C-alpha positions as CSV (number, residue, x, y, z in Angstrom):
1,M,41.8,-54.1,15.3
2,A,43.7,-50.5,14.7
3,K,45.5,-50.1,11.5
4,R,49.1,-49.5,12.4
5,D,50.9,-46.2,11.2
6,Y,51.7,-46.8,7.2
7,Y,55.1,-45.0,8.0
8,E,55.7,-47.3,10.8
9,I,54.6,-50.8,8.6
10,L,57.4,-49.2,6.2
11,G,60.0,-48.4,8.5
12,V,60.7,-44.7,7.5
13,S,59.9,-41.4,8.9
14,N,56.6,-39.4,8.3
15,N,58.9,-36.9,5.8
16,A,60.4,-39.9,3.8
17,D,61.0,-38.9,-0.1
18,P,59.6,-41.1,-2.8
19,N,62.3,-43.2,-3.4
20,S,62.8,-44.0,0.2
21,I,59.3,-45.4,0.5
22,K,59.7,-47.5,-2.7
23,S,63.1,-48.7,-1.4
24,A,61.6,-50.0,1.9
25,Y,58.4,-51.1,0.2
26,R,60.5,-53.4,-1.9
27,K,62.8,-54.8,1.1
28,M,59.3,-55.8,2.7
29,A,57.8,-57.0,-0.3
30,M,60.9,-59.1,-0.9
31,K,61.2,-60.6,2.6
32,Y,57.4,-61.6,3.0
33,H,56.3,-62.3,-0.6
34,P,53.7,-65.2,-0.8
35,D,56.1,-66.8,-3.3
36,K,59.1,-66.9,-1.1
37,N,57.3,-68.3,2.4
38,P,54.7,-70.5,1.1
39,G,51.8,-71.4,3.7
40,D,53.1,-68.2,6.3
41,K,50.1,-66.3,7.3
42,D,52.0,-63.9,8.9
43,A,54.3,-63.3,6.2
44,E,51.1,-63.2,3.8
45,E,49.3,-60.6,6.5
46,K,52.5,-58.6,6.5
47,F,53.0,-58.3,2.5
48,K,49.3,-57.2,2.3
49,E,50.0,-54.8,4.7
50,A,53.2,-53.1,3.5
51,S,51.6,-53.3,-0.2
52,E,48.5,-51.2,1.5
53,A,50.8,-48.9,2.9
54,Y,53.0,-48.4,-0.1
55,N,49.7,-47.8,-2.1
56,I,48.9,-44.9,0.3
57,L,52.3,-43.6,0.9
58,S,53.2,-43.5,-3.1
59,D,50.7,-41.6,-4.5
60,Q,50.9,-38.0,-3.6
61,E,47.0,-37.1,-2.7
62,K,46.6,-40.0,-1.1
63,R,49.5,-39.5,1.0
64,Q,48.6,-35.8,2.0
65,A,45.3,-37.5,2.8
66,Y,46.5,-39.9,5.0
67,D,48.8,-37.1,6.7
68,T,46.1,-34.9,7.1
69,Y,43.1,-37.2,8.5
70,G,45.2,-40.2,9.1
């Protein structure tokens, strides 16, 4: 299965500033956090996906590499 675009996961544009990325991640994290959705595997997967996307996009070096190489 191919991974989705990190920008698409968080719902931000590819030229979003760090604050927009952080805000989008926090909204996703609150919505899909496993503690708020006990037993919901779909929500758990979306939470993990959002966390992975934020991990890459919040770090300037990782984001630049992602933008360059995908």
